[in-house]
DOPALUM-767726 format. One line per 2 residues: their letters; for each residue z, x, y of N, C-alpha, C. Coordinates in Angstrom, 1 decimal. Layout:
A> Z X Y Z X Y Z X Y ~ ...
***
This chain:
ML> 44.0 68.9 71.2 42.9 68.9 70.5 41.4 68.5 70.5 ~ 40.7 68.7 69.7 39.4 68.6 70.0 38.7 67.2 69.7
AQ> 37.6 66.9 70.7 37.6 65.2 70.9 36.6 65.0 69.5 ~ 36.6 64.1 69.1 35.6 63.5 68.0 34.4 63.0 68.6
TY> 34.3 62.7 69.6 33.0 62.2 70.4 32.8 62.7 71.4 ~ 31.3 62.9 72.1 31.4 63.3 73.7 31.7 62.4 74.3
AE> 32.0 60.9 74.4 32.3 60.2 75.5 34.0 60.3 75.5 ~ 34.6 60.8 74.2 35.8 61.1 74.4 36.1 62.5 75.0
AR> 35.4 63.7 75.0 35.4 64.8 75.4 35.2 64.4 77.0 ~ 34.4 63.7 77.6 34.0 63.7 78.6 35.0 62.8 79.5
TR> 35.4 61.6 79.1 36.6 61.0 79.5 38.1 62.3 80.0 ~ 38.3 63.1 78.9 39.5 63.7 79.4 39.0 64.7 80.2
FL> 37.5 65.1 80.4 37.1 66.2 81.2 37.4 66.0 82.8 ~ 36.5 64.4 83.0 36.5 63.9 84.3 38.0 63.7 84.5
AA> 39.0 63.0 83.8 40.1 62.8 84.0 41.2 64.0 84.9 ~ 40.8 65.3 83.9 41.2 66.3 84.5 40.7 66.8 85.9
AT> 39.3 66.8 85.8 39.2 67.0 87.1 39.6 65.9 88.4 ~ 39.6 64.9 88.2 39.9 64.3 89.3 41.3 64.6 89.5
AA> 42.8 64.5 88.4 43.6 64.7 89.0 43.6 66.3 89.7 ~ 43.1 67.0 89.4 43.0 68.4 89.9 42.4 68.4 91.5
AG> 41.6 67.3 91.7 41.3 67.5 92.9 39.8 68.1 93.0 ~ 39.3 68.1 92.3 37.9 68.7 91.9 36.9 67.8 92.9
RI> 35.4 68.7 93.5 35.0 67.9 93.9 34.0 67.7 92.7 ~ 33.7 66.5 92.2 32.6 66.0 91.1 31.3 65.1 91.5
ES> 30.1 65.8 90.9 28.9 65.6 91.0 28.7 65.4 89.2 ~ 28.0 64.0 89.2 27.6 63.6 88.0 25.8 63.6 88.0
VL> 25.2 64.2 87.1 23.6 64.0 87.4 23.4 63.2 86.2 ~ 23.1 61.9 86.0 23.0 61.2 85.0 21.5 61.3 84.3
HS> 21.7 61.3 83.0 20.9 61.6 82.0 19.8 60.3 82.0 ~ 18.3 60.3 81.4 17.8 59.2 81.3 17.9 58.2 80.3
EV> 18.8 59.2 79.2 18.6 58.3 78.0 20.1 58.1 77.9 ~ 20.3 57.4 76.9 21.6 57.0 76.3 22.4 58.0 75.0
GR> 23.9 57.7 74.7 23.7 58.5 73.9 23.9 57.8 72.4 ~ 24.3 58.4 71.3 24.4 57.8 70.2 24.6 56.6 70.4
EG> 26.0 56.4 70.9 26.9 55.2 70.5 26.9 54.2 71.9 ~ 25.6 54.4 72.6 25.1 53.7 73.8 26.0 54.2 75.0
EE> 26.6 55.3 74.6 27.1 55.6 76.5 26.4 56.5 77.1 ~ 26.7 56.5 78.4 26.1 57.0 79.1 26.1 58.6 79.5
LA> 25.2 59.2 79.5 25.0 60.2 79.2 24.7 61.4 80.7 ~ 25.6 62.6 80.6 25.2 62.8 82.4 25.8 64.7 82.3
MD> 25.2 65.6 83.3 25.6 66.8 83.0 27.0 66.7 84.6 ~ 27.9 66.5 84.2 29.1 66.5 85.5 29.4 67.9 85.7
IV> 29.3 68.2 86.8 29.7 69.5 87.8 30.6 69.2 88.7 ~ 32.0 69.9 88.7 32.9 70.1 89.1 33.2 71.6 90.2
EF> 33.6 71.3 91.4 34.0 72.5 92.5 35.3 72.2 92.9 ~ 35.6 73.5 93.0 36.8 73.9 93.7 36.7 75.3 94.5
GP> 37.6 75.2 95.5 37.6 76.2 96.6 36.6 76.3 97.6 ~ 36.6 77.4 98.5 35.5 77.1 99.6 33.9 77.5 99.1
AD> 33.3 76.7 100.2 31.9 76.7 99.4 31.5 78.1 100.2 ~ 32.0 79.2 101.0 31.5 80.4 101.8 32.3 81.4 100.9
AT> 33.0 81.2 99.8 33.5 82.3 99.2 32.9 83.6 98.7 ~ 33.2 84.7 98.9 33.1 85.9 98.6 32.5 86.1 97.3
NA> 33.7 85.6 96.2 33.5 85.4 94.6 33.0 84.1 94.4 ~ 32.3 84.1 93.0 32.5 82.9 92.6 32.5 82.8 90.9
VL> 32.6 81.7 90.6 33.1 82.0 88.9 32.2 80.5 88.6 ~ 31.3 80.7 87.6 30.8 79.7 87.1 30.9 79.5 85.4
LV> 31.7 78.4 85.0 31.9 78.4 83.7 31.3 76.8 83.1 ~ 30.3 77.0 82.0 29.5 76.1 81.4 29.8 75.8 80.0
SG> 30.0 74.8 79.5 30.1 74.3 77.9 28.5 73.7 77.5 ~ 28.6 73.4 76.4 27.6 72.6 75.8 25.9 73.1 76.0
TH> 25.7 74.4 76.1 24.4 74.5 76.2 23.4 74.2 75.1 ~ 24.4 74.3 74.0 24.0 74.0 72.7 25.1 72.6 72.5
GV> 24.5 71.5 72.3 25.4 70.0 72.2 26.9 70.1 71.5 ~ 26.5 70.4 70.3 28.0 70.2 69.3 28.5 71.3 69.4
EG> 28.3 72.5 70.4 29.4 73.6 70.7 30.0 73.4 71.5 ~ 29.7 72.0 72.7 30.5 71.5 73.5 32.0 70.7 73.2
FC> 32.0 70.6 72.1 33.5 70.3 71.5 34.6 71.0 71.8 ~ 34.0 72.5 71.5 35.2 73.8 71.8 35.2 73.8 73.4
GS> 34.1 73.7 74.0 33.8 74.1 75.3 34.6 73.3 75.9 ~ 34.4 72.0 75.9 34.7 70.6 76.7 36.1 70.9 76.7
AL> 36.9 71.6 75.7 38.5 71.3 75.2 38.9 72.5 75.8 ~ 38.3 73.6 76.0 38.8 74.6 77.0 38.5 74.5 78.5
QS> 37.7 73.9 78.5 37.6 73.3 79.9 38.9 72.5 80.8 ~ 38.7 71.5 80.0 39.8 70.3 80.1 40.9 71.0 80.2
QL> 41.6 72.0 79.4 42.6 72.5 79.2 43.0 73.3 80.6 ~ 41.8 74.2 81.0 41.9 74.7 82.2 42.5 73.9 83.4
LE> 41.4 73.0 83.8 41.4 72.0 84.9 42.9 71.0 84.5 ~ 43.4 70.9 83.5 44.8 70.7 83.3 46.0 71.4 83.9
SF> 45.8 72.7 83.8 46.5 73.5 84.0 46.4 73.7 85.9 ~ 45.5 72.7 86.5 45.5 73.1 88.1 46.4 71.8 88.2
VH> 46.4 70.8 87.9 47.4 69.5 88.5 48.3 69.6 89.3 ~ 48.9 70.7 88.8 50.5 70.6 89.9 50.2 71.3 90.8
GG> 49.4 72.2 90.9 49.2 73.2 92.1 47.6 73.0 92.9 ~ 47.0 72.4 91.9 45.3 72.3 92.7 44.6 73.9 92.4
WR> 44.0 74.3 92.5 43.0 75.4 92.1 43.3 76.4 93.7 ~ 44.2 77.1 93.2 44.9 78.2 94.4 44.2 79.2 94.3
GA> 43.1 79.8 93.9 42.0 80.8 93.7 41.2 81.1 95.1 ~ 40.8 82.1 95.9 40.0 82.2 96.6 38.9 82.0 96.1
ER> 38.2 82.3 95.2 37.0 81.9 94.7 36.2 80.6 94.6 ~ 35.2 80.6 94.8 34.8 78.8 94.2 34.4 79.3 92.9
LV> 34.9 77.8 92.6 34.7 77.8 90.9 34.2 76.6 90.8 ~ 32.8 77.0 90.3 31.9 75.9 89.4 32.0 75.5 88.0
VV> 32.7 74.3 87.5 32.6 74.0 86.1 31.6 72.7 85.7 ~ 30.6 73.5 84.4 29.5 72.6 84.3 30.2 71.8 83.0
HA> 30.0 70.9 83.0 30.7 70.2 81.4 29.0 69.4 81.0 ~ 29.1 70.0 79.7 27.8 69.2 78.9 26.4 69.5 79.7
LN> 25.9 70.8 79.6 24.8 71.2 79.9 23.6 70.4 79.1 ~ 24.0 70.1 77.7 23.3 69.3 77.1 23.7 68.3 76.5
PH> 24.2 67.5 77.2 24.8 66.0 77.0 24.1 65.0 75.7 ~ 23.0 65.5 75.7 22.2 64.5 74.5 22.5 65.1 73.2
GF> 22.9 66.3 73.0 23.1 66.9 72.1 24.4 66.7 71.5 ~ 25.3 66.9 72.6 26.7 67.2 72.3 27.0 65.5 71.8
SW> 26.2 64.5 72.2 26.5 62.9 71.5 26.3 62.7 70.5 ~ 24.9 63.4 70.2 24.1 63.3 68.7 24.7 64.2 67.7
IR> 25.9 65.3 68.4 25.9 66.4 67.3 25.1 67.2 66.9 ~ 24.2 67.6 67.5 23.2 68.4 67.6 23.2 69.5 68.4
RV> 22.5 70.9 67.7 22.4 72.0 68.5 21.7 71.9 70.0 ~ 20.7 71.0 69.5 19.2 71.1 70.5 19.6 69.9 71.3
NE> 18.4 69.4 72.0 18.5 68.6 73.0 17.8 67.5 72.6 ~ 17.5 66.6 73.5 16.6 65.1 73.2 15.0 65.4 72.5
DN> 14.6 66.6 72.9 13.1 66.9 72.6 13.1 67.9 71.5 ~ 14.5 68.0 71.0 14.5 68.9 69.9 14.6 70.3 70.3
ID> 14.9 70.8 71.5 14.5 71.9 72.3 16.1 72.8 72.0 ~ 15.9 73.9 71.9 16.9 74.5 71.8 16.7 75.7 73.3
LN> 18.0 75.0 74.1 18.1 75.0 75.4 18.0 76.9 75.7 ~ 18.7 77.3 74.9 18.8 79.0 75.1 17.4 79.6 74.7
RN> 16.1 78.8 74.6 15.1 79.5 74.1 13.9 78.8 75.3 ~ 14.4 78.0 76.3 13.8 77.1 77.0 13.4 77.8 78.3
FI> 14.3 79.1 78.9 14.1 79.9 79.6 13.6 80.9 80.0 ~ 12.2 80.5 79.6 11.3 81.4 80.0 10.2 81.5 81.2
DW> 9.1 82.0 81.5 8.3 82.2 82.4 7.1 81.2 81.7 ~ 7.0 80.1 82.6 6.2 78.6 82.1 5.0 78.9 82.7
SA> 4.8 79.8 83.2 3.2 80.0 83.7 2.3 81.3 83.6 ~ 3.2 81.7 81.9 2.6 82.6 81.8 2.6 82.1 80.1
PV> 1.6 82.5 79.2 1.3 82.0 78.0 2.8 82.3 77.2 ~ 3.2 81.1 76.1 4.4 81.3 75.3 4.2 82.4 74.3
PI> 5.9 82.9 74.2 5.6 83.9 73.0 5.1 83.3 71.9 ~ 4.5 84.1 70.8 4.3 83.9 69.5 5.6 85.0 69.0
NA> 5.9 84.0 67.9 6.8 84.5 66.9 6.0 84.4 65.3 ~ 5.4 85.3 65.0 4.7 85.2 63.8 5.6 85.2 62.4
GY> 6.6 85.8 62.9 7.7 85.7 61.6 8.1 84.8 61.0 ~ 8.1 83.6 62.2 8.9 82.3 62.1 7.6 81.0 61.4
DE> 6.4 81.5 62.1 5.1 81.0 61.3 4.9 81.1 60.2 ~ 5.5 82.3 59.4 5.5 82.4 58.0 6.3 81.6 56.9
IV> 7.3 81.4 57.6 8.7 80.7 56.7 8.4 79.2 57.5 ~ 7.9 78.5 58.5 7.9 77.1 58.9 8.1 76.2 58.1
EL> 7.3 76.1 56.7 7.6 75.1 55.7 9.1 75.1 55.0 ~ 9.5 76.5 54.8 10.3 76.9 54.5 11.8 76.3 55.1
LV> 11.7 76.6 56.2 13.1 76.1 57.1 13.0 74.8 57.0 ~ 12.0 74.1 57.7 11.9 72.6 57.5 11.1 72.1 56.7
PP> 11.4 71.6 55.4 10.3 71.2 54.4 10.3 69.7 54.4 ~ 9.4 69.1 54.1 9.1 67.4 54.7 10.1 66.7 53.3
VW> 10.7 66.9 52.7 11.7 66.4 51.8 12.7 67.6 51.8 ~ 14.0 66.5 51.7 15.4 67.3 51.5 16.1 66.8 50.7
TA> 15.2 67.0 49.1 16.2 66.9 47.8 16.9 67.5 47.8 ~ 17.9 68.2 46.9 18.7 69.0 46.1 17.9 69.9 46.0
EE> 16.4 69.6 44.7 15.6 70.6 43.9 14.9 71.2 45.5 ~ 14.5 70.7 46.7 13.6 71.6 47.8 14.6 72.1 48.4
QE> 15.9 71.9 48.1 16.8 73.1 49.2 17.2 74.3 48.4 ~ 17.2 73.9 47.1 17.1 75.2 46.5 16.3 76.0 46.2
RT> 15.3 75.4 46.4 13.7 76.3 46.1 13.5 76.8 47.8 ~ 13.6 76.1 48.7 13.5 77.0 49.7 14.4 77.9 50.2
TG> 15.6 77.6 50.1 16.9 78.4 50.4 16.7 79.6 49.8 ~ 16.4 79.6 48.2 16.4 80.8 47.3 15.1 81.8 47.9
AL> 14.2 80.8 48.4 12.8 81.9 49.0 13.4 82.4 50.3 ~ 14.1 81.8 51.3 14.5 82.3 52.3 15.2 83.8 52.0
LE> 16.3 83.4 51.0 17.0 84.6 50.8 16.1 85.6 49.7 ~ 15.1 85.6 49.4 14.4 86.4 48.8 13.4 87.1 49.8
RA> 13.3 86.4 50.9 13.0 87.1 52.0 13.7 88.0 52.9 ~ 15.1 87.4 53.1 16.2 88.4 53.4 16.4 89.6 52.9
MS> 16.0 89.7 51.5 16.4 91.1 50.6 15.0 91.9 50.8 ~ 13.9 91.2 51.2 12.8 92.0 51.1 12.6 92.5 52.6
LG> 13.1 92.1 53.8 12.9 92.6 55.4 14.3 92.6 56.0 ~ 15.1 92.4 54.8 16.7 92.4 56.0 17.3 91.5 56.4
MD> 18.6 91.3 56.4 18.7 90.1 56.8 18.7 90.2 58.5 ~ 18.6 91.5 58.9 18.6 91.1 60.6 17.3 90.8 61.2
QL> 16.6 91.3 60.4 15.0 90.9 60.3 14.9 89.4 60.2 ~ 15.6 88.7 59.0 15.2 87.3 58.8 16.0 86.5 60.0
QS> 17.0 87.1 60.5 17.9 86.3 61.8 17.0 86.0 63.2 ~ 15.9 87.3 63.5 15.2 87.5 64.0 14.1 86.5 64.0
DV> 13.6 87.0 62.9 12.4 85.8 62.6 12.6 84.2 62.9 ~ 14.0 83.8 62.5 14.3 82.1 62.7 14.9 82.0 63.8
SG> 16.1 82.8 64.4 16.6 82.5 65.4 16.1 83.0 66.9 ~ 15.2 83.7 66.9 14.5 84.5 68.0 14.1 83.7 69.0
GQ> 13.6 82.4 68.9 12.9 81.5 69.1 11.2 81.2 68.8 ~ 10.6 80.1 69.1 9.5 79.9 68.6 9.1 78.6 69.5
YA> 7.5 78.7 69.9 7.5 77.4 70.9 6.0 76.8 70.0 ~ 5.6 76.9 68.5 4.6 76.2 68.0 5.0 75.1 66.9
HS> 6.4 74.7 67.1 6.7 73.8 65.7 7.7 72.9 66.5 ~ 7.3 71.9 67.3 8.5 71.0 68.0 9.4 70.5 66.8
TG> 9.0 70.3 65.5 10.3 69.9 64.8 11.0 71.0 64.1 ~ 10.7 72.2 64.4 11.2 73.3 63.9 12.8 73.7 64.0
VF> 13.4 74.4 64.0 14.6 74.9 64.3 14.5 76.3 65.4 ~ 15.1 76.2 66.8 15.1 77.4 67.6 14.0 77.0 68.2
YG> 13.6 75.6 68.9 12.2 75.6 69.5 12.6 75.6 70.8 ~ 11.6 76.1 71.0 11.6 76.7 72.9 11.2 75.5 73.9
GA> 10.4 74.2 73.3 9.9 73.7 73.9 8.5 74.1 74.4 ~ 7.7 72.8 75.3 6.2 73.2 76.1 6.6 73.1 77.4
RP> 7.6 73.2 77.8 7.8 72.9 79.5 9.5 73.0 79.9 ~ 9.7 73.0 80.9 11.3 73.3 81.2 11.8 71.8 81.0
AW> 12.9 71.8 80.0 13.6 71.0 79.6 14.5 70.2 81.2 ~ 15.3 68.7 80.8 15.7 68.3 81.7 17.1 69.0 82.2
SN> 17.8 69.9 81.3 19.0 70.6 81.5 18.3 71.6 82.1 ~ 17.4 72.0 82.2 16.7 73.5 82.7 16.7 73.2 84.1
RV> 16.0 72.2 84.5 15.6 71.9 86.0 17.0 71.3 86.2 ~ 18.0 70.7 85.8 19.2 70.4 86.7 20.2 71.7 86.9
LQ> 20.2 72.3 86.1 20.9 73.7 86.3 20.2 74.3 87.7 ~ 19.0 74.6 87.8 18.4 75.2 88.6 18.7 74.9 89.9
EN> 18.4 73.4 89.9 18.4 72.5 91.2 19.8 72.0 91.5 ~ 20.6 71.7 90.7 22.1 71.1 91.0 23.1 72.3 91.0
VM> 22.8 72.9 90.3 24.1 73.9 89.8 24.0 75.2 90.8 ~ 22.5 76.1 90.3 22.5 77.6 91.1 22.9 77.6 93.0
PR> 22.2 76.4 93.4 22.7 76.5 95.0 23.9 76.6 95.3 ~ 24.9 75.9 94.4 26.3 76.0 94.9 26.9 77.8 95.0
LR> 26.0 78.7 94.3 26.7 79.8 94.1 25.8 81.0 94.7 ~ 24.7 80.7 95.7 23.9 81.1 96.2 24.6 82.1 97.6
SA> 25.5 81.3 98.2 26.4 82.3 99.3 27.2 83.2 99.0 ~ 27.2 83.4 97.7 28.5 84.3 96.8 27.8 85.6 96.9
ER> 28.6 86.7 97.4 28.4 88.4 96.7 28.5 88.5 95.6 ~ 29.4 88.0 94.7 29.4 88.4 93.3 30.1 87.0 92.7
VR> 29.2 87.0 91.4 29.6 85.7 90.5 29.3 86.3 89.4 ~ 30.2 85.7 88.4 30.8 85.6 87.2 30.3 84.7 86.5
VI> 29.6 84.3 85.3 29.2 83.5 84.8 30.0 83.3 83.0 ~ 30.6 82.4 82.6 30.7 82.2 81.2 30.0 81.3 80.5
DL> 29.3 81.3 79.5 28.8 80.3 78.9 29.7 80.3 77.5 ~ 30.0 79.0 77.1 31.1 79.1 75.9 30.0 78.6 74.7
HT> 30.2 78.8 73.8 29.3 79.0 72.3 30.2 79.1 71.4 ~ 29.8 78.3 70.2 30.0 78.6 68.8 29.3 78.9 67.6
GL> 30.0 79.2 66.6 28.7 79.3 65.3 28.3 80.7 65.2 ~ 28.6 81.9 65.8 28.5 83.1 65.5 29.5 84.1 65.3
GE> 29.7 85.0 64.1 30.6 85.8 64.2 32.0 85.0 63.0 ~ 33.1 86.3 63.2 34.3 86.0 62.0 35.0 84.8 62.6
NG> 35.5 83.9 61.8 36.1 82.7 62.7 37.5 83.0 63.4 ~ 37.1 82.2 64.7 38.0 82.6 65.4 37.7 83.7 66.7
VG> 37.1 84.7 66.5 36.9 85.5 67.2 35.8 85.0 68.2 ~ 36.2 85.8 69.4 35.7 85.5 70.6 34.9 86.7 71.2
EL> 33.6 87.0 71.0 32.8 87.8 71.4 32.1 87.3 72.8 ~ 32.2 88.4 73.4 31.0 88.3 74.7 30.3 89.1 74.7
IT> 28.8 88.5 74.8 27.4 89.0 74.6 26.8 88.8 75.9 ~ 25.9 89.9 76.0 25.2 90.0 77.0 23.5 89.9 76.8
SY> 23.0 89.4 77.9 21.6 89.9 77.6 20.8 91.1 78.6 ~ 22.0 92.0 78.6 21.6 92.9 79.5 21.3 94.1 78.5
RP> 20.5 95.1 79.0 19.7 96.3 78.3 21.3 97.4 78.1 ~ 21.7 98.0 77.2 22.6 98.9 77.3 22.9 99.9 78.4
ES> 21.3 100.5 78.7 21.7 101.4 79.8 21.6 100.6 81.3 ~ 21.8 99.5 81.3 21.6 99.3 83.0 23.0 98.9 83.3
ES> 23.0 99.0 85.0 23.6 98.6 85.3 24.7 97.8 85.4 ~ 23.8 96.5 85.2 24.7 94.8 84.7 25.3 95.4 83.8
FA> 24.9 96.1 82.7 25.8 96.1 81.2 26.7 96.8 81.4 ~ 27.0 98.1 82.3 28.1 98.7 83.0 29.3 98.2 83.4
RA> 28.5 96.9 84.6 29.4 96.2 85.2 30.5 95.1 84.8 ~ 29.5 94.5 83.6 30.4 93.7 82.3 31.2 94.4 81.5
NA> 31.3 95.7 81.2 32.2 96.1 80.3 33.2 96.7 81.3 ~ 33.2 96.8 82.8 34.1 97.3 83.4 34.9 96.1 83.9
AY> 34.3 94.8 84.0 35.0 93.5 84.1 36.1 93.1 82.8 ~ 35.1 93.3 81.6 36.2 92.7 80.4 36.6 93.6 79.6
GT> 36.1 95.1 79.7 36.7 95.9 78.9 35.5 95.9 77.6 ~ 35.4 94.9 76.9 34.0 95.4 75.8 33.0 94.3 76.0
VT> 31.7 94.3 75.8 31.0 93.3 75.6 30.0 93.8 74.9 ~ 28.8 93.0 74.3 28.0 93.5 73.5 26.8 93.0 73.9
SM> 25.5 93.5 73.5 24.1 93.7 74.0 23.0 92.9 73.1 ~ 22.4 92.4 73.1 21.1 91.9 72.1 20.4 92.6 71.9
YD> 20.2 93.7 72.8 19.5 94.6 72.5 19.3 96.0 71.7 ~ 20.8 96.2 71.6 21.1 97.3 70.6 21.8 97.2 69.2
GS> 21.8 95.8 68.6 22.4 95.5 67.2 24.1 95.5 67.2 ~ 24.4 95.3 68.7 26.0 95.4 68.7 26.4 94.3 68.6
ST> 25.8 93.2 68.8 25.8 91.6 68.7 25.8 90.9 67.6 ~ 26.8 89.8 67.4 26.3 89.3 66.5 24.8 88.2 66.7
SA> 24.4 88.0 67.8 23.1 87.4 68.2 21.7 88.5 67.8 ~ 20.7 87.7 67.4 19.7 88.4 67.7 19.0 88.5 69.0
LL> 18.0 89.0 69.4 17.4 89.3 70.5 16.9 88.0 71.1 ~ 17.0 87.3 72.1 16.3 86.0 72.2 15.6 86.1 73.1
TG> 14.5 85.0 72.8 13.7 84.5 73.8 14.2 83.4 74.7 ~ 14.1 83.3 76.4 14.4 82.3 76.7 15.8 81.9 77.1
DW> 16.8 82.8 76.8 18.4 82.5 77.1 18.5 82.3 78.6 ~ 18.9 81.5 79.3 19.4 81.2 80.5 20.4 81.8 81.5
LH> 20.8 82.6 80.4 22.0 83.7 81.7 21.2 85.0 81.9 ~ 19.8 85.1 81.3 18.9 86.2 81.6 18.1 85.9 82.9
SL> 18.1 84.7 83.2 17.9 84.2 84.8 18.6 84.4 85.5 ~ 19.7 84.7 85.6 20.8 84.7 86.5 20.2 85.6 87.5
DM> 19.9 87.0 87.6 19.5 87.8 88.3 18.7 87.2 89.5 ~ 17.2 86.5 88.6 16.2 86.1 89.5 16.8 84.9 90.2
WL> 17.5 84.1 90.1 18.3 82.8 90.4 19.2 83.4 91.9 ~ 20.0 84.3 91.8 20.7 84.8 92.6 20.8 86.2 93.1
PE> 19.4 86.3 93.7 18.9 88.0 93.7 19.8 88.5 94.9 ~ 20.8 87.8 95.6 21.4 88.4 96.9 22.8 88.9 96.0
AE> 23.2 88.3 95.0 24.5 88.6 94.3 24.6 89.7 93.3 ~ 25.8 90.1 93.5 25.8 91.0 92.2 26.7 90.1 90.7
VI> 25.6 89.9 89.8 26.1 89.1 88.8 26.4 89.4 87.7 ~ 27.6 88.9 86.8 27.8 89.1 85.4 27.7 88.2 84.7
GC> 26.8 87.7 83.9 27.0 86.9 83.0 26.8 86.9 81.6 ~ 27.8 86.5 81.0 28.4 86.5 79.5 28.2 85.3 78.4
AL> 28.2 85.4 77.4 28.2 84.0 76.9 29.7 84.6 75.8 ~ 30.6 83.4 75.9 31.6 83.6 75.2 31.6 83.1 73.7
EY> 31.2 83.6 72.7 30.8 83.3 71.4 31.8 83.4 70.2 ~ 32.3 81.9 69.7 33.4 82.0 68.8 33.0 81.3 67.5
GT> 33.5 82.6 66.6 32.9 82.3 65.0 33.5 81.2 64.3 ~ 32.8 80.4 63.5 33.1 79.3 62.6 33.1 79.6 61.2
VD> 32.0 79.8 60.4 31.3 80.0 59.3 30.4 80.8 59.0 ~ 30.1 81.2 57.9 28.9 82.1 57.6 27.8 82.0 58.3
PI> 26.7 82.8 58.6 25.6 82.7 59.3 24.5 81.8 58.3 ~ 24.7 81.7 56.7 24.1 80.7 55.7 24.2 79.4 56.3
TV> 25.7 79.1 55.9 26.1 77.6 56.4 25.5 77.6 57.3 ~ 25.8 78.0 58.7 25.3 77.6 60.0 23.5 77.2 59.7
LQ> 22.9 78.0 59.5 21.7 77.5 59.2 21.1 76.5 58.1 ~ 21.9 76.4 57.4 21.8 75.1 56.4 21.9 73.8 57.3
AL> 23.2 73.8 58.0 23.4 72.9 58.7 22.2 72.5 59.5 ~ 21.7 73.5 60.4 20.9 73.4 61.1 19.3 72.9 60.8
RA> 18.9 73.3 59.6 17.8 72.9 58.8 18.1 71.6 58.5 ~ 19.1 70.9 57.6 19.4 69.6 57.7 19.2 68.5 58.9
DA> 19.6 69.2 59.9 19.6 68.2 60.9 18.1 68.2 61.3 ~ 17.4 69.2 61.4 15.9 69.4 61.9 15.5 68.4 61.0
WL> 15.5 68.4 59.4 14.7 67.7 58.5 15.2 66.1 58.9 ~ 16.3 65.6 59.1 16.7 64.3 59.6 16.2 64.3 60.6
HA> 16.0 64.5 61.9 15.5 64.1 62.8 13.7 64.3 63.1 ~ 13.3 65.1 62.1 11.9 64.8 61.8 11.0 64.1 60.7
HG> 12.1 64.0 59.6 11.3 63.1 58.6 12.3 62.2 58.3 ~ 13.5 62.0 58.9 14.2 61.1 58.1 14.9 60.0 59.0
DP> 16.2 59.5 59.1 16.4 58.3 60.1 17.7 58.7 60.8 ~ 17.9 59.2 61.6 19.3 59.3 62.5 20.0 58.6 62.6
TA> 19.9 57.3 62.3 20.3 56.1 62.6 21.5 55.5 61.4 ~ 20.6 55.7 60.5 21.0 55.5 59.3 22.2 56.0 58.7
PA> 22.9 55.0 57.9 24.6 55.4 57.7 24.8 56.9 56.9 ~ 23.9 57.0 56.1 23.6 58.7 55.6 23.5 59.9 56.2
AA> 23.2 59.3 57.7 23.1 60.8 58.5 24.3 61.2 59.2 ~ 25.6 60.2 59.1 26.8 60.7 59.1 26.9 62.2 58.3
DV> 26.6 62.1 57.4 27.0 63.3 56.4 26.2 64.4 56.9 ~ 25.3 64.5 57.5 24.3 65.6 58.4 25.1 66.0 59.6
RA> 25.6 64.8 60.6 26.5 64.9 61.4 27.2 65.8 61.2 ~ 28.3 65.5 60.2 29.6 66.3 59.6 29.2 67.4 59.2
QV> 28.2 67.7 58.7 27.7 69.1 58.2 27.6 70.1 59.6 ~ 27.0 69.5 60.6 26.5 70.3 61.9 27.7 70.3 62.5
RA> 28.6 69.5 62.6 29.9 69.7 63.3 30.9 70.9 62.3 ~ 31.1 70.6 61.2 31.8 71.6 60.1 31.3 73.1 60.6
AF> 30.1 73.2 60.7 29.2 74.8 61.2 29.7 75.3 62.3 ~ 29.8 74.1 63.7 30.2 74.6 65.0 31.7 74.6 65.4
ID> 32.2 73.8 64.6 33.6 73.3 65.0 34.3 73.6 63.9 ~ 35.8 74.1 64.1 36.6 74.2 63.3 37.6 73.5 63.5
DG> 37.9 72.3 62.7 39.5 71.2 63.3 40.3 71.5 62.6 ~ 40.4 72.9 62.1 41.8 73.2 61.5 43.2 73.4 62.8
PS> 44.2 73.0 62.6 45.0 73.2 63.8 45.2 74.6 64.1 ~ 45.0 75.7 63.7 45.0 77.0 64.2 44.4 77.7 64.8
WL> 42.7 76.7 64.6 41.5 77.6 65.2 41.7 77.4 66.7 ~ 42.1 76.3 67.4 41.6 75.9 68.8 42.6 76.8 69.5
GT> 43.7 77.2 68.9 44.8 77.9 69.2 44.4 79.6 69.7 ~ 43.8 79.7 68.4 43.2 80.9 68.3 41.9 81.3 69.4
VT> 41.0 80.4 69.7 40.5 80.6 70.4 40.5 80.3 72.2 ~ 41.5 79.4 72.2 42.3 79.1 73.5 42.8 80.6 74.2
AR> 43.7 81.5 73.5 44.3 82.6 73.3 43.2 83.5 74.1 ~ 42.0 83.6 73.3 40.8 84.4 73.9 40.6 83.9 74.9
FD> 40.4 82.7 75.1 39.7 82.2 76.4 40.5 82.7 77.5 ~ 41.7 82.6 77.7 42.8 82.7 78.3 42.6 84.4 79.1
EV> 42.2 85.2 77.8 42.5 86.5 78.0 41.3 86.8 78.8 ~ 40.2 86.2 78.5 38.6 86.4 79.2 38.8 85.6 80.8
WA> 39.3 84.7 80.8 39.6 84.2 82.3 40.2 84.9 83.1 ~ 41.4 85.5 82.5 42.2 86.3 83.6 41.3 87.7 84.0
QA> 40.5 88.3 83.0 39.4 89.1 83.5 38.5 88.7 84.6 ~ 38.0 87.5 84.3 37.0 86.8 85.0 37.3 86.9 86.4
LT> 38.6 86.5 86.8 39.3 87.0 88.2 39.7 87.7 88.5 ~ 39.5 88.9 87.9 40.1 90.2 88.2 38.7 90.7 89.2
W> 38.8 91.1 90.5 37.6 91.6 91.2 37.9 93.1 91.6
***
């Protein structure tokens, strides 16, 4: 079953990691969660430190999506309990890359940052998204009445008809660095999760010659379908390696993916962080509902935290809307998602 809170998900994960004799490090967050609970990025290791091959499995890059990722991670670790991890690989499992968003049932972190827009070169000028600038007031208006929702949504749909849905998706979700209360905001500096990933996770993989990375996501594509998405160009050797490993992967560069081309996703940095290794990094993206429903949930959440009161009783309705956009609590969805994960996991361990 899918957990109902971050604390419940974390308790199950840590119990499974302990029972499987994993080596656990918990990097505590400076803030507490929505219910006053401790927040942490939990890192669990199995296998020899000097292994030739390594696998990294990550959940909760986009907080609320961690409910699915955490369940898949816990199920995997629970399968180790009777025999432990028997693979020759080094396995690193990161639970809740964004624990604050996980707890608050938000896609973004404590600073309204979308982590997959935060991994840019911060020594250079930030990217400019002129298309987003033109619709910033439509996306997150100062008021969120039914009338204002209808007006702004209608204007956004008119823009989609004029420019095309793909262009609107690119303008909205490609990443922006000028509007800190908006959607898909990349931040003004490296986020806490960015720093911890580089300082506490990547060093565990540097001795490996071959590394495979799976980052678990939800919210794009057809319900229950698990798409393997890469940030590799289709003509690159990395894209060819990913296809050889998994059979079919998509690229954000050629329109084959449900994802728009992103600025600042963390998988794109893997070759820089692990220059001595042959790396294959993929996001495993599970579909939930249609893109408009997802966007409406993100707009409501951004408005709530920019102009409303996220601690008020009425905020529960927005959190429920966000959860429903990224998590399908129906009984069959997790089974479908798990079956696809098992397939991808087996491929990841085929060297």
